[in-house]
VOBA-1610 file (N, C-alpha, C; in pm, whole numbers, padded with zeros to 5 digits, always signed):
BEGIN
Unk+07095+06693+09536Unk+07143+06829+09566Unk+07132+06856+09716Unk+07243+06893+09776Unk+07248+06912+09920Unk+07215+07055+09958Unk+07120+07069+10050Unk+07082+07203+10094Unk+07174+07250+10205Unk+07183+07381+10220Unk+07274+07440+10317Unk+07207+07468+10452Unk+07077+07461+10454Unk+07005+07509+10573Unk+06872+07435+10586Unk+06841+07392+10708Unk+06711+07330+10735Unk+06614+07440+10777Unk+06513+07462+10694Unk+06421+07572+10718Unk+06319+07536+10827Unk+06309+07619+10928Unk+06207+07599+11031Unk+06070+07636+10974Unk+05965+07593+11043Unk+05829+07625+11000Unk+05810+07777+10993Unk+05866+07847+11090Unk+05852+07994+11093Unk+05922+08057+10974Unk+06040+08008+10940Unk+06114+08062+10826Unk+06041+08032+10695Unk+05982+07913+10685Unk+05906+07879+10565Unk+05785+07972+10550Unk+05714+07993+10660Unk+05596+08080+10657Unk+05634+08222+10616Unk+05746+08270+10669Unk+05791+08406+10636Unk+05827+08417+10488Unk+05897+08317+10435Unk+05934+08319+10294Unk+05810+08317+10204Unk+05714+08231+10238Unk+05590+08224+10158Unk+05516+08356+10161Unk+05510+08419+10278Unk+05441+08547+10292Unk+05508+08654+10207Unk+05640+08659+10211Unk+05713+08760+10133Unk+05695+08736+09983Unk+05698+08610+09943Unk+05680+08579+09800Unk+05540+08621+09753Unk+05438+08587+09833Unk+05301+08622+09794Unk+05282+08773+09787Unk+05346+08846+09879Unk+05337+08993+09880Unk+05401+09052+09754Unk+05518+08999+09717Unk+05588+09048+09599Unk+05509+09016+09472Unk+05452+08897+09465Unk+05370+08861+09348Unk+05248+08951+09339Unk+05192+08984+09454Unk+05075+09074+09458Unk+05111+09213+09405Unk+05235+09253+09426Unk+05279+09386+09382Unk+05325+09386+09237Unk+05312+09274+09169Unk+05343+09271+09026Unk+05473+09204+08987Unk+05550+09156+09085Unk+05674+09086+09053Unk+05642+08951+08988Unk+05730+08906+08899Unk+05721+08768+08852Unk+05786+08680+08960Unk+05769+08549+08949Unk+05825+08459+09049Unk+05977+08468+09053Unk+06040+08472+08935Unk+06186+08485+08929Unk+06234+08616+08990Unk+06163+08725+08959Unk+06200+08857+09013Unk+06185+08858+09165Unk+06077+08795+09214Unk+06053+08791+09359Unk+06163+08713+09430Unk+06198+08596+09377Unk+06304+08515+09438Unk+06439+08585+09429Unk+06465+08653+09319Unk+06590+08728+09306Unk+06598+08840+09409Unk+06485+08908+09430Unk+06480+09017+09528Unk+06509+08963+09668Unk+06447+08850+09702Unk+06470+08790+09834Unk+06613+08737+09846Unk+06665+08684+09736Unk+06803+08632+09735Unk+06903+08744+09764Unk+06883+08858+09702Unk+06974+08972+09720Unk+06972+09021+09865Unk+06855+09015+09926Unk+06839+09069+10062Unk+06856+08964+10171Unk+06896+08844+10133Unk+06914+08737+10232Unk+07062+08719+10262Unk+07093+08651+10373Unk+07231+08628+10412Unk+07250+08481+10452Unk+07377+08439+10452Unk+07411+08309+10506Unk+07361+08192+10423Unk+07327+08083+10493Unk+07288+07958+10428Unk+07155+07970+10355Unk+07064+08054+10407Unk+06936+08071+10339Unk+06956+08135+10200Unk+07057+08219+10190Unk+07089+08280+10060Unk+07130+08172+09959Unk+07210+08076+10006Unk+07253+07965+09920Unk+07133+07880+09877Unk+07039+07859+09968Unk+06921+07778+09937Unk+06830+07849+09836Unk+06820+07982+09849Unk+06741+08057+09752Unk+06806+08053+09614Unk+06937+08044+09613Unk+07008+08029+09487Unk+06975+07895+09421Unk+06956+07792+09504Unk+06915+07661+09454Unk+06776+07672+09390Unk+06686+07747+09457Unk+06552+07768+09402Unk+06559+07834+09265Unk+06640+07937+09255Unk+06653+08009+09128Unk+06710+07920+09019Unk+06808+07838+09054Unk+06867+07748+08955Unk+06767+07643+08909Unk+06680+07598+09001Unk+06577+07500+08965Unk+06474+07562+08870Unk+06435+07686+08899Unk+06340+07755+08810Unk+06402+07780+08673Unk+06529+07818+08671Unk+06599+07842+08545Unk+06607+07714+08461Unk+06621+07601+08531Unk+06629+07472+08461Unk+06493+07422+08415Unk+06386+07497+08447Unk+06253+07461+08401Unk+06168+07386+08500Unk+06219+07370+08622Unk+06141+07301+08723Unk+06045+07397+08792Unk+05945+07342+08861Unk+05845+07424+08929Unk+05896+07468+09066Unk+05826+07565+09124Unk+05859+07610+09259Unk+05840+07497+09359Unk+05741+07413+09334Unk+05717+07298+09423Unk+05839+07206+09424Unk+05896+07182+09307Unk+06015+07097+09298Unk+06130+07159+09377Unk+06147+07291+09364Unk+06254+07360+09437Unk+06233+07351+09587Unk+06109+07371+09632Unk+06079+07364+09774Unk+06086+07221+09827Unk+06063+07123+09740Unk+06080+06983+09780Unk+06225+06955+09813Unk+06315+07009+09732Unk+06459+06993+09759Unk+06496+07057+09892Unk+06432+07170+09922Unk+06458+07239+10049Unk+06386+07175+10167Unk+06311+07067+10140Unk+06238+06991+10242Unk+06137+07078+10317Unk+06059+07151+10238Unk+05953+07232+10298Unk+05840+07142+10347Unk+05757+07201+10431Unk+05646+07128+10494Unk+05553+07070+10387Unk+05500+06951+10416Unk+05412+06882+10320Unk+05290+06966+10284Unk+05236+07042+10379Unk+05120+07127+10350Unk+05154+07230+10243Unk+05273+07287+10251Unk+05317+07386+10151Unk+05326+07321+10014Unk+05387+07204+10009Unk+05403+07134+09880Unk+05268+07097+09819Unk+05173+07059+09905Unk+05040+07024+09852Unk+04970+07147+09796Unk+04981+07261+09863Unk+04921+07385+09812Unk+04983+07422+09677Unk+05114+07406+09666Unk+05182+07441+09541Unk+05145+07344+09429Unk+05124+07218+09464Unk+05082+07121+09362Unk+04949+07163+09299Unk+04853+07197+09384Unk+04723+07237+09331Unk+04730+07372+09261Unk+04823+07457+09306Unk+04841+07586+09237Unk+04890+07565+09095Unk+04972+07462+09074Unk+05019+07432+08939Unk+04902+07394+08847Unk+04796+07340+08908Unk+04680+07297+08830Unk+04581+07411+08806Unk+04555+07492+08912Unk+04456+07599+08893Unk+04518+07734+08859Unk+04651+07746+08872Unk+04721+07863+08820Unk+04732+07981+08914Unk+04676+07974+09034Unk+04680+08088+09126Unk+04791+08068+09229Unk+04914+08093+09189Unk+05030+08071+09276Unk+05028+08167+09395Unk+04992+08291+09369Unk+04988+08392+09476Unk+04895+08347+09589Unk+04777+08296+09552Unk+04681+08249+09652Unk+04740+08131+09731Unk+04805+08037+09661Unk+04861+07919+09726Unk+04970+07958+09826Unk+05055+08053+09787Unk+05162+08097+09876Unk+05105+08166+10000Unk+05005+08251+09978Unk+04943+08323+10089Unk+04872+08226+10184Unk+04796+08133+10126Unk+04722+08037+10209Unk+04817+07945+10285Unk+04923+07901+10216Unk+05022+07816+10281Unk+05091+07887+10395Unk+05121+08016+10374Unk+05183+08096+10480Unk+05092+08109+10601Unk+04964+08134+10577Unk+04869+08150+10687Unk+04852+08020+10766Unk+04847+07907+10695Unk+04834+07779+10762Unk+04955+07751+10852Unk+05075+07778+10800Unk+05195+07756+10881Unk+05200+07850+11000Unk+05159+07975+10980Unk+05156+08071+11091Unk+05059+08025+11200Unk+04946+07968+11158Unk+04849+07917+11256Unk+04906+07798+11333Unk+04979+07713+11263Unk+05044+07600+11330Unk+05143+07651+11435Unk+05222+07750+11396Unk+05322+07807+11488Unk+05253+07869+11609Unk+05146+07946+11583Unk+05075+08015+11691Unk+05020+07916+11792Unk+04955+07810+11742Unk+04894+07712+11833Unk+04999+07631+11908Unk+05110+07597+11841Unk+05215+07523+11909Unk+05282+07608+12016Unk+05307+07735+11984Unk+05365+07827+12082Unk+05271+07845+12202Unk+05143+07861+12171Unk+05045+07878+12278Unk+05039+07756+12367Unk+05040+07637+12304Unk+05035+07513+12381Unk+05160+07497+12466Unk+05277+07533+12408Unk+05402+07521+12482Unk+05403+07615+12603Unk+05355+07738+12585Unk+05352+07833+12696Unk+05258+07786+12807Unk+05146+07726+12765Unk+05048+07679+12863Unk+05100+07558+12941Unk+05173+07468+12871Unk+05215+07343+12934Unk+05351+07351+13002Unk+05432+07450+12965Unk+05570+07454+13013Unk+05579+07452+13166Unk+05515+07546+13232Unk+05523+07555+13378Unk+05447+07441+13447Unk+05325+07407+13404Unk+05256+07294+13468Unk+05333+07163+13459Unk+05398+07135+13344Unk+05475+07012+13332Unk+05593+07013+13428Unk+05657+07129+13443Unk+05765+07143+13540Unk+05713+07114+13681Unk+05594+07167+13712Unk+05535+07143+13844Unk+05505+06994+13866Unk+05450+06930+13762Unk+05415+06788+13775Unk+05541+06705+13801Unk+05648+06732+13726Unk+05773+06658+13746Unk+05826+06680+13887Unk+05823+06807+13931Unk+05870+06839+14066Unk+05787+06768+14172Unk+05656+06771+14156Unk+05567+06708+14253Unk+05590+06557+14260Unk+05610+06495+14144Unk+05633+06350+14144Unk+05767+06314+14206Unk+05867+06402+14191Unk+05995+06380+14259Unk+05975+06387+14410Unk+05901+06489+14455Unk+05871+06503+14599Unk+05789+06384+14647Unk+05693+06343+14566Unk+05607+06230+14600Unk+05691+06103+14617Unk+05785+06081+14526Unk+05873+05965+14537Unk+05958+05971+14663Unk+06006+06093+14693Unk+06087+06110+14815Unk+06005+06082+14940Unk+05882+06134+14944Unk+05795+06113+15060Unk+05766+05964+15079Unk+05736+05896+14969Unk+05697+05756+14978Unk+05814+05665+15010Unk+05933+05698+14960Unk+06048+05609+14979Unk+06129+05640+15104Unk+06122+05765+15154Unk+06205+05804+15268Unk+06121+05840+15392Unk+06032+05937+15376Unk+05960+05990+15493Unk+05856+05890+15544Unk+05774+05835+15455Unk+05668+05743+15498Unk+05722+05622+15573Unk+05828+05554+15525Unk+05882+05440+15602Unk+05930+05479+15741Unk+05984+05602+15753Unk+06030+05647+15885Unk+05913+05664+15982Unk+05802+05723+15929Unk+05683+05737+16013Unk+05627+05599+16052Unk+05628+05506+15959Unk+05575+05372+15988Unk+05661+05303+16094Unk+05793+05322+16083Unk+05883+05264+16182Unk+05862+05328+16319Unk+05837+05460+16316Unk+05812+05532+16441Unk+05681+05487+16504Unk+05578+05469+16420Unk+05449+05418+16468Unk+05467+05283+16537Unk+05547+05198+16471Unk+05566+05063+16524Unk+05639+05065+16657Unk+05741+05151+16667Unk+05819+05157+16791Unk+05737+05216+16906Unk+05643+05307+16874Unk+05560+05371+16977Unk+05427+05298+16994Unk+05410+05189+16918Unk+05288+05110+16927Unk+05163+05194+16898Unk+05176+05279+16791Unk+05064+05365+16751Unk+05006+05310+16621Unk+04876+05298+16618Unk+04809+05248+16497Unk+04784+05365+16402Unk+04823+05349+16275Unk+04804+05456+16177Unk+04656+05478+16150Unk+04620+05604+16126Unk+04479+05638+16104Unk+04432+05590+15967Unk+04300+05586+15953Unk+04241+05546+15824Unk+04284+05642+15713Unk+04289+05772+15745Unk+04324+05870+15643Unk+04469+05855+15600Unk+04557+05821+15695Unk+04697+05799+15660Unk+04711+05681+15565Unk+04637+05574+15595Unk+04640+05457+15508Unk+04582+05491+15369Unk+04478+05577+15370Unk+04416+05619+15245Unk+04516+05697+15160Unk+04595+05785+15223Unk+04696+05862+15151Unk+04803+05771+15092Unk+04844+05671+15169Unk+04943+05577+15118Unk+04891+05501+14996Unk+04762+05467+15001Unk+04699+05399+14888Unk+04697+05489+14764Unk+04668+05618+14784Unk+04667+05713+14673Unk+04806+05727+14612Unk+04907+05740+14698Unk+05044+05753+14648Unk+05085+05630+14568Unk+05049+05514+14620Unk+05081+05390+14549Unk+05009+05384+14414Unk+04884+05429+14412Unk+04805+05430+14288Unk+04866+05525+14186Unk+04911+05642+14234Unk+04973+05739+14143Unk+05101+05684+14083Unk+05175+05611+14163Unk+05299+05551+14113Unk+05269+05448+14003Unk+05167+05367+14029Unk+05129+05268+13928Unk+05069+05335+13804Unk+04997+05446+13826Unk+04941+05520+13713Unk+05052+05575+13625Unk+05154+05633+13689Unk+05268+05687+13613Unk+05338+05576+13535Unk+05353+05461+13597Unk+05415+05346+13530Unk+05331+05301+13411Unk+05198+05297+13433Unk+05107+05255+13325Unk+05114+05351+13207Unk+05115+05482+13235Unk+05121+05583+13129Unk+05251+05569+13051Unk+05361+05549+13122Unk+05491+05535+13056Unk+05495+05410+12969Unk+05446+05299+13021Unk+05447+05174+12945Unk+05353+05183+12824Unk+05239+05251+12842Unk+05146+05270+12731Unk+05212+05350+12620Unk+05287+05451+12658Unk+05359+05533+12559Unk+05459+05447+12481Unk+05531+05362+12552Unk+05629+05274+12486Unk+05559+05180+12389Unk+05446+05124+12432Unk+05370+05032+12346Unk+05321+05104+12221Unk+05271+05228+12237Unk+05222+05304+12122Unk+05334+05335+12023Unk+05451+05368+12075Unk+05566+05396+11987Unk+05603+05270+11908Unk+05606+05156+11978Unk+05640+05030+11911Unk+05535+04997+11806Unk+05406+05016+11842Unk+05297+04988+11747Unk+05306+05078+11624Unk+05341+05205+11647Unk+05349+05300+11536Unk+05454+05255+11433Unk+05572+05217+11483Unk+05682+05184+11391Unk+05672+05043+11334Unk+05608+04951+11406Unk+05602+04812+11358Unk+05475+04779+11281Unk+05366+04855+11305Unk+05239+04820+11242Unk+05173+04938+11170Unk+05154+05048+11243Unk+05076+05160+11189Unk+05137+05217+11061Unk+05269+05236+11059Unk+05335+05296+10943Unk+05322+05211+10817Unk+05300+05080+10835Unk+05292+04989+10721Unk+05152+04981+10661Unk+05054+05039+10729Unk+04916+05032+10681Unk+04893+05131+10567Unk+04789+05107+10490Unk+04753+05200+10383Unk+04699+05329+10444Unk+04696+05435+10362Unk+04651+05565+10413Unk+04507+05559+10463Unk+04421+05483+10393Unk+04281+05474+10436Unk+04269+05397+10567Unk+04349+05292+10583Unk+04348+05217+10710Unk+04395+05305+10825Unk+04497+05387+10799Unk+04545+05479+10902Unk+04435+05576+10945Unk+04364+05630+10845Unk+04259+05726+10876Unk+04143+05661+10950Unk+04111+05537+10916Unk+04004+05466+10986Unk+04040+05441+11132Unk+04167+05414+11157Unk+04213+05397+11295Unk+04200+05527+11372Unk+04242+05637+11310Unk+04233+05768+11374Unk+04089+05804+11407Unk+03996+05772+11313Unk+03856+05808+11333Unk+03790+05726+11443Unk+03857+05621+11490Unk+03804+05542+11602Unk+03842+05603+11737Unk+03928+05702+11733Unk+03971+05769+11857Unk+03887+05896+11873Unk+03792+05897+11967Unk+03697+06010+11978Unk+03763+06147+11987Unk+03873+06158+12062Unk+03937+06288+12082Unk+03993+06342+11950Unk+04046+06253+11867Unk+04109+06296+11742Unk+04010+06307+11627Unk+03902+06231+11633Unk+03811+06220+11519Unk+03760+06356+11471Unk+03708+06436+11563Unk+03647+06563+11522Unk+03749+06656+11457Unk+03874+06655+11509Unk+03978+06741+11451Unk+04013+06698+11309Unk+04033+06569+11290Unk+04074+06521+11158Unk+03962+06536+11056Unk+03839+06515+11097Unk+03726+06533+11005Unk+03719+06679+10959Unk+03741+06772+11051Unk+03741+06913+11014Unk+03857+06946+10921Unk+03975+06889+10948Unk+04092+06915+10864Unk+04071+06859+10724Unk+04019+06735+10715Unk+03993+06675+10584Unk+03892+06758+10505Unk+03786+06800+10574Unk+03681+06877+10507Unk+03735+07011+10459Unk+03816+07076+10543Unk+03874+07205+10506Unk+03962+07193+10383Unk+04055+07101+10385Unk+04152+07091+10275Unk+04082+07051+10145Unk+03991+06954+10152Unk+03922+06907+10032Unk+03838+07019+09972Unk+03763+07090+10056Unk+03677+07198+10008Unk+03759+07311+09947Unk+03869+07349+10013Unk+03951+07460+09964Unk+04015+07427+09829Unk+04077+07311+09819Unk+04146+07278+09695Unk+04049+07248+09581Unk+03936+07185+09612Unk+03835+07162+09508Unk+03780+07295+09457Unk+03761+07390+09549Unk+03714+07524+09511Unk+03812+07591+09416Unk+03941+07583+09448Unk+04043+07646+09363Unk+04048+07583+09224Unk+04037+07451+09220Unk+04042+07382+09090Unk+03920+07417+09005Unk+03803+07426+09071Unk+03681+07462+08997Unk+03690+07607+08947Unk+03747+07695+09029Unk+03764+07834+08987Unk+03862+07844+08870Unk+03954+07747+08862Unk+04050+07746+08753Unk+03993+07691+08622Unk+03864+07656+08625Unk+03800+07612+08502Unk+03783+07463+08486Unk+03821+07384+08586Unk+03807+07240+08578Unk+03666+07197+08616Unk+03628+07079+08569Unk+03503+07017+08614Unk+03530+06941+08743Unk+03425+06893+08807Unk+03443+06815+08929Unk+03526+06690+08901Unk+03494+06624+08789Unk+03566+06501+08754Unk+03714+06531+08730Unk+03744+06637+08656Unk+03884+06674+08630Unk+03956+06712+08760Unk+03884+06777+08848Unk+03942+06817+08976Unk+03979+06694+09060Unk+03890+06597+09064Unk+03918+06475+09139Unk+04034+06398+09076Unk+04045+06402+08943Unk+04158+06341+08876Unk+04289+06407+08919Unk+04284+06537+08943Unk+04402+06610+08991Unk+04440+06563+09130Unk+04340+06543+09216Unk+04365+06487+09349Unk+04430+06349+09336Unk+04380+06270+09242Unk+04429+06133+09227Unk+04573+06129+09178Unk+04612+06225+09095Unk+04747+06225+09036Unk+04855+06266+09135Unk+04820+06346+09235Unk+04924+06395+09327Unk+04977+06281+09415Unk+05103+06295+09458Unk+05169+06192+09541Unk+05210+06246+09677Unk+05178+06370+09705Unk+05224+06432+09829Unk+05141+06385+09949Unk+05009+06373+09929Unk+04919+06333+10037Unk+04846+06206+09993Unk+04899+06089+10030Unk+04845+05961+09983Unk+04697+05940+10014Unk+04649+05994+10127Unk+04508+05974+10162Unk+04417+06031+10055Unk+04444+06153+10010Unk+04358+06217+09910Unk+04372+06149+09773Unk+04485+06089+09749Unk+04504+06014+09625Unk+04409+05893+09621Unk+04407+05817+09731Unk+04320+05699+09740Unk+04174+05743+09745Unk+04147+05847+09821Unk+04009+05896+09836Unk+03953+05943+09702Unk+04034+06014+09625Unk+03988+06062+09494Unk+03952+05946+09402Unk+04031+05840+09408Unk+04003+05723+09325Unk+03866+05663+09359Unk+03837+05657+09489Unk+03707+05603+09533Unk+03593+05695+09490Unk+03611+05827+09504Unk+03508+05923+09465Unk+03481+05916+09315Unk+03586+05901+09236Unk+03570+05892+09090Unk+03491+05767+09053Unk+03523+05656+09117Unk+03450+05531+09088Unk+03301+05544+09118Unk+03271+05610+09228Unk+03130+05626+09266Unk+03059+05725+09173Unk+03132+05829+09129Unk+03073+05923+09033Unk+03041+05853+08901Unk+03132+05767+08857Unk+03109+05692+08733Unk+02989+05599+08745Unk+02962+05553+08869Unk+02849+05464+08893Unk+02717+05541+08897Unk+02725+05674+08890Unk+02604+05755+08884Unk+02561+05820+09014Unk+02641+05808+09119Unk+02608+05870+09248Unk+02652+06015+09248Unk+02568+06104+09301Unk+02603+06245+09309Unk+02714+06270+09409Unk+02795+06373+09385Unk+02908+06401+09474Unk+02862+06429+09616Unk+02751+06503+09632Unk+02704+06534+09767Unk+02665+06407+09843Unk+02609+06311+09773Unk+02569+06186+09836Unk+02692+06103+09875Unk+02791+06104+09787Unk+02915+06030+09816Unk+02983+06086+09940Unk+02994+06220+09944Unk+03059+06285+10058Unk+02982+06258+10187Unk+02850+06259+10178Unk+02767+06234+10296Unk+02792+06094+10353Unk+02815+05998+10265Unk+02834+05859+10308Unk+02975+05831+10356Unk+03070+05919+10325Unk+03208+05900+10370Unk+03225+05956+10511Unk+03295+05882+10595Unk+03311+05923+10736Unk+03421+06027+10755Unk+03493+06058+10648Unk+03609+06147+10662Unk+03574+06295+10652Unk+03447+06327+10623Unk+03409+06466+10603Unk+03290+06503+10691Unk+03280+06631+10719Unk+03163+06680+10791Unk+03037+06665+10705Unk+02926+06636+10769Unk+02800+06620+10694Unk+02759+06752+10628Unk+02800+06864+10687Unk+02766+06994+10629Unk+02827+07013+10490Unk+02941+06949+10466Unk+03006+06962+10335Unk+02915+06908+10225Unk+02844+06802+10254Unk+02750+06745+10157Unk+02642+06847+10120Unk+02590+06918+10221Unk+02486+07018+10197Unk+02541+07137+10118Unk+02665+07174+10148Unk+02728+07285+10075Unk+02743+07250+09927Unk+02785+07127+09899Unk+02801+07083+09760Unk+02667+07082+09689Unk+02564+07030+09756Unk+02430+07023+09695Unk+02378+07163+09665Unk+02394+07255+09761Unk+02344+07392+09743Unk+02426+07465+09636Unk+02558+07445+09636Unk+02642+07511+09537Unk+02615+07465+09395Unk+02588+07337+09379Unk+02554+07284+09246Unk+02418+07336+09200Unk+02327+07353+09295Unk+02192+07399+09259Unk+02193+07544+09211Unk+02277+07630+09274Unk+02276+07771+09234Unk+02392+07808+09140Unk+02472+07708+09101Unk+02580+07733+09006Unk+02700+07806+09065Unk+02712+07809+09198Unk+02822+07879+09265Unk+02900+07783+09355Unk+02927+07664+09306Unk+02991+07562+09389Unk+03129+07605+09436Unk+03209+07662+09345Unk+03346+07704+09382Unk+03342+07807+09495Unk+03255+07906+09482Unk+03246+08011+09583Unk+03201+07955+09718Unk+03101+07868+09715Unk+03046+07817+09841Unk+03143+07721+09909Unk+03218+07645+09831Unk+03319+07557+09890Unk+03428+07639+09959Unk+03468+07749+09894Unk+03571+07834+09955Unk+03522+07895+10086Unk+03399+07950+10086Unk+03345+08010+10207Unk+03331+07906+10318Unk+03288+07787+10280Unk+03275+07679+10378Unk+03411+07645+10439Unk+03515+07638+10353Unk+03649+07605+10403Unk+03697+07709+10505Unk+03665+07835+10483Unk+03705+07940+10577Unk+03629+07930+10709Unk+03501+07893+10701Unk+03423+07872+10824Unk+03480+07754+10904Unk+03520+07648+10834Unk+03573+07530+10902Unk+03704+07562+10973Unk+03794+07635+10906Unk+03923+07665+10968Unk+03905+07759+11088Unk+03805+07847+11081Unk+03775+07934+11195Unk+03724+07852+11313Unk+03635+07756+11285Unk+03582+07671+11392Unk+03692+07584+11452Unk+03780+07534+11366Unk+03891+07452+11414Unk+03983+07532+11505Unk+04013+07654+11463Unk+04099+07740+11543Unk+04035+07773+11677Unk+03905+07801+11675Unk+03832+07831+11798Unk+03831+07711+11892Unk+03815+07592+11835Unk+03813+07470+11916Unk+03949+07446+11981Unk+04056+07467+11906Unk+04190+07451+11960Unk+04216+07550+12073Unk+04170+07673+12055Unk+04187+07775+12159Unk+04114+07736+12287Unk+03992+07684+12273Unk+03915+07643+12392Unk+03985+07530+12466Unk+04038+07435+12390Unk+04104+07320+12454Unk+04230+07363+12527Unk+04311+07448+12462Unk+04435+07492+12527Unk+04406+07575+12652Unk+04293+07647+12653Unk+04258+07726+12771Unk+04208+07638+12886Unk+04163+07516+12854Unk+04115+07425+12958Unk+04230+07344+13016Unk+04333+07318+12934Unk+04442+07230+12977Unk+04513+07282+13101Unk+04549+07412+13099Unk+04630+07466+13209Unk+04559+07460+13344Unk+04434+07510+13356Unk+04366+07500+13486Unk+04350+07356+13534Unk+04328+07263+13440Unk+04313+07123+13477Unk+04441+07069+13538Unk+04555+07101+13474Unk+04684+07053+13526Unk+04715+07118+13660Unk+04686+07249+13671Unk+04709+07317+13798Unk+04625+07254+13910Unk+04500+07221+13878Unk+04413+07158+13977Unk+04468+07024+14021Unk+04515+06945+13924Unk+04574+06814+13956Unk+04697+06830+14045Unk+04785+06923+14007Unk+04906+06947+14086Unk+04871+06993+14227Unk+04771+07082+14238Unk+04729+07131+14369Unk+04681+07020+14460Unk+04604+06927+14405Unk+04554+06815+14484Unk+04668+06726+14531Unk+04764+06700+14442Unk+04879+06616+14479Unk+04961+06683+14589Unk+04982+06815+14576Unk+05058+06889+14678Unk+04986+06881+14812Unk+04854+06894+14809Unk+04775+06884+14933Unk+04792+06747+14997Unk+04788+06642+14915Unk+04804+06507+14968Unk+04943+06487+15028Unk+05046+06542+14961Unk+05183+06531+15013Unk+05193+06603+15147Unk+05134+06720+15154Unk+05138+06799+15278Unk+05068+06724+15392Unk+04951+06669+15363Unk+04876+06597+15465Unk+04949+06469+15508Unk+05015+06404+15413Unk+05086+06281+15447Unk+05200+06306+15545Unk+05255+06427+15543Unk+05362+06462+15635Unk+05308+06521+15766Unk+05194+06590+15756Unk+05141+06661+15873Unk+05060+06569+15965Unk+04977+06485+15907Unk+04888+06402+15988Unk+04961+06305+16080Unk+05067+06238+16035Unk+05138+06151+16128Unk+05193+06225+16249Unk+05235+06350+16231Unk+05287+06427+16344Unk+05175+06458+16443Unk+05056+06493+16394Unk+04942+06515+16482Unk+04905+06387+16557Unk+04916+06275+16485Unk+04883+06146+16547Unk+04976+06115+16662Unk+05104+06144+16643Unk+05203+06118+16748Unk+05183+06213+16866Unk+05148+06339+16836Unk+05125+06437+16942Unk+05007+06396+17029Unk+04904+06338+16966Unk+04787+06293+17042Unk+04822+06175+17131Unk+04923+06099+17093Unk+04956+05977+17168Unk+05052+06005+17283Unk+05111+06123+17284Unk+05206+06157+17391Unk+05132+06193+17519
//
């Protein structure tokens, strides 16, 4: 079935938010989609009609959104909603996650847009200085029998180093792209995650994301009346996120061997150690579902705070780098003139 419109992340988030609001007000899913269909225009109206036809044919909302090529996070939330029965919660949570993605990407784009323009401009000027102006000064030095100063030679060395650095960064990017398509994509989900966890910058983010998603969905399944074992079986059955499918299989095997869930989670490198303590405490007081949900909210808040701190550091760092390069370019043009004036 061919869709009429490619939904952006923002459009998906808006649709999920509107659906969750309508469900909260007492609409059924069909009534909510019909209401949105009536008030929509253009290609999105045609796509909502596809959703309605899928529901009429007996398919789930997840199936309909799969046809519309919605974000994988949305599909995973809907999969677990089919198991625990709280569709309104899944739509609301999925909408919030997508909105957070949009917010952080927009923030990062605004922060990097002007500095990246400055860096490109500076490197163009740097190339011009090194290929045109510097050779002229060297030729002038030679004709006037003037020896270049140590600082001038130092600046030339820096410019040469920056050129090689830019070349190295570009070549490294090409190598990473080739590695991704020829090797990384062919690895199993667990092998991919193990590679990611070896990268210090990415490790903390992914561990927080894994812990958040696992805790949130396990909480929802437990609230829906499932046992831990049944919940992990639900993780194992899904095909949307292969990592959790493989991970659930390993957790189930260890549970069958008699190891407690908190101990298993503690020994796995993919989760925060605090998650193990939350599980132990929740099982002890009989409120595991509630404590997992609260923990998941704390994790997403910490993750958001961490992303905000990093984005706020990026811009001043880039500005500082650009400022230093501009200073070096200025000195490389100014100092030779002073040198010649002293020799006259």
